[in-house]
N, C-alpha and C positions, 0 to 999 in steps of 0.2 A: 488948246483948240477944242472947244466943246461941240456937242452934236448940233446945237442950234446956231452956230456962228454963220455969218453971211458967206465966208470963204468956203466953208464946207458945202453949202448948197450951190454956190457958183461952180465948183468943181464937179459936183454931181450933175448939174445941168449941162455942162460942156461934154461930159462923158456920154450922157444920154443922147445929145444932139449928134455926136460923132458916131454913135452906134446906129441909131435909127434914121438920122437925116431929118431935115426940116419938113420935107414933103410928106413923109409918113406920119410924123407927129401932128402936122396940120390936119391930115385926113382923120386921124384917130380923134383929135379934139373936136372936129366937126361932127363925127359920128356920135361921140359922147354927148355933145350939146343937143343934137337932134333927138337922141333917145330921151334925154331929160325933158326936153320941150314936149315930146309926145306923151310922156308919162304925166306931166302936169296937166296937159289938155284932157287926157282921159280921166284924170281924177276930177277935174272941174266939170266935165260933161256928165260924169256919173252922179255928182252931187246935185246938179241942176235939174236933172230929169227925175221926177218921182215915178214910182212904179206904176204901171198902167192899171193894174187892178189892186184894190186893197186886199190885204191878207185876211183870210177867213180863219176863224178859230174852229177847229174840228171838235165837235161835241160827241161824246160817247158815254154810254152807261157804265162801261168797264173802266176801272181805274188804270192809270198808266203804269203804276208800280205798286208793289205791296210794301207796307211799312209795318214791320213787326212791333215797333214801339207803340204805334197807335192802337194795334189790336190789344196790347197789354193794358193800355190806358182805359179802353172801353170795358175790359173785363173787371178792372178794379172799381170803376165807378158804378157798375151795374149789378 
């Protein structure tokens, strides 16, 4: 009797139905289906709507970070 046999899963299903009952399992399945449907709808709505304003690049005279290896390269070439 392996883990993937049909009898194993039938016994597990019967035990789950006896513990929780069909009414509770039906409501849990409905809630799960509604959550998945809402998630898919939100993902599709997010992809369909482009952002209202295009993103702007901020320009500054100051560098974002210091790169010591670039300083060393400039000193070698000059």
